[in-house]
N, C-alpha and C positions, 0 to 999 in steps of 0.2 A: 281070751284076748291077750296078745303079747305086746308089751311095750319095749321099744328099742330106742336107746339114746346113741346118736352118732356124735363123734368128736373129731373135729379138725384141729389138732393141737398146734399151738404156736407159743413162743416165749413172750410175745407181746399181746397177741389176740388169740384166744382159743374159741372156736366156734362150737356151738352145740345145737342139736336138733332132736326132738323127741317125736316119734310116730307110734301109732297103735295099729296093730295088724290083727284082723279077725277074719278068718277064712281067706277070701281073695280081696278083701277090702282093707285099704290103708287110709288112716286118718291122721291128719296133722294135729299135733298137740301143742307144741311150742318150739321156738328156736331163738337164738340170739348169740351174743358174744360176751365172753369174760375178757375185759380189757384191763391190762396191767400197767399201761403207761410206762413211766420211767422209774418204776420201783427198782430197788436193787434185785438182782436175779433170784436170790433165795426167797425174797418176799413175793416175787412173781409166782414161783412154784407153790408157795403157800396159798396164794389167791386162786390158782387153778384148783388145787386140792379142796379148798373150802367152798369155792363156787360150785364145783361139780358135786360135791357131797350134798349141798343144799338142793341142787337141781334133782339129784337122784332121790333124795328124801321127799321132795315135793311131788314129783311125777311118777315115782315108783316103777321105773323100767326094770326088767329082769335081765336085759342084755345090753352090753356096751360094745359098739362097733367103732373102731378107731383106725385112723390112717397110719400106715407104716412109715418109718423114716426112710428117706432116700438121700444119698450123698451126691451132690452135683459137683460144686466147686469149693464151697466154703465149709470146711470140716468143723469149724467153730460153731457155725449155725446149725449144722447137723447134730452136734453134741447137745446144744441147748434144746433143740427140738426133741431129742431123745429124752432129755430130763423132763420136759413138759409132758411128754407122753407118759413117762413114769409116774408123775404126780397124778395124772388122770387115771391111769390103770390102778394105782393104789387106792384112789377114792372109790373106784368101782369094786375092787376086791374087798374093801372094808365093808361094803354094803351087800356083799355076796352076789354080785352080778357075774354072769358069764361074759368073758371078754373075747372078742374076735377081731382080727386085724386084716386089713385089706390095703393093697397098694393103690396109689392114685390111678394107675392104668386100669386096674380091676374095676374101680368105682366108675371111672369115665366110660368104660366099655359097657357096664351094666346099665348106666343111666342114659347115655347119649348114643351108644352103639359103636363108638370107636374110642380107643384108649388114649388118643392125643387131642381130645376135645378141648376147646377154650373154656375159660371160666364162665363167660357169658352164655355159652351153650349149656353148661351144667345148671346155671341159675334158671335158665328158661325151662329146661326139662323138669327140674324140681318143681317149679311153679305149675307146670302142666300136670305132672303126675300126682301132685297133692291138691290140685284144684284150688290154688291160692290166687287171691286177687292181684297180687303184685309179686315180683321177684324178691326173694329174701336177699339180705346183704350177703356178699360173696362168701365170707367165712361161715355164716349160718347155713347158706345153701350147700356148701361143701359138706358140712356136718350132716345135713338132711340127706344128701346124696349117699353118704357113707351108711347111714341107717337104712336107706332104701336098697342099697347094694346088698347089705346083709339079709334083708327080707327076701330079696330075689335069689341070693345064693342058697338060702335055706329052703327055698320052694314055697315061701309064704305067699308071694305074689308073683305074677307074671308081668314084667315090665315090658 
């Protein structure tokens, strides 16, 4: 059995989702958000690192899948997002996880079938694919989608 933790990095909210893959079967383990609120930025990075380290220790994934940074209009936001990603990647590397990166378009293509899907479509498909009773919160759903994307890209499951 392979456990994958997906990460939707953010400087205020970082989503996480853990799935287990065995053969062609995918099982939901857990998901949620690390919320940093209005902490000073360096303390937010510490919260991401500490929170993900605890999630990794508790759920024992062997793989971390994380969304790549894209720059749209706000360079400052992109830089902060890159630093949040860095804190998450360091937490994974400290626990000897294999790290894989995917663009938002790759994730949406794998989960919904087209790369410009809306957040609600991603949430719905994550609920369906993992047989969940309700849609997860948006950031957690994105993290689960990233984990599912990795499973699909590696040939673990056919979505």
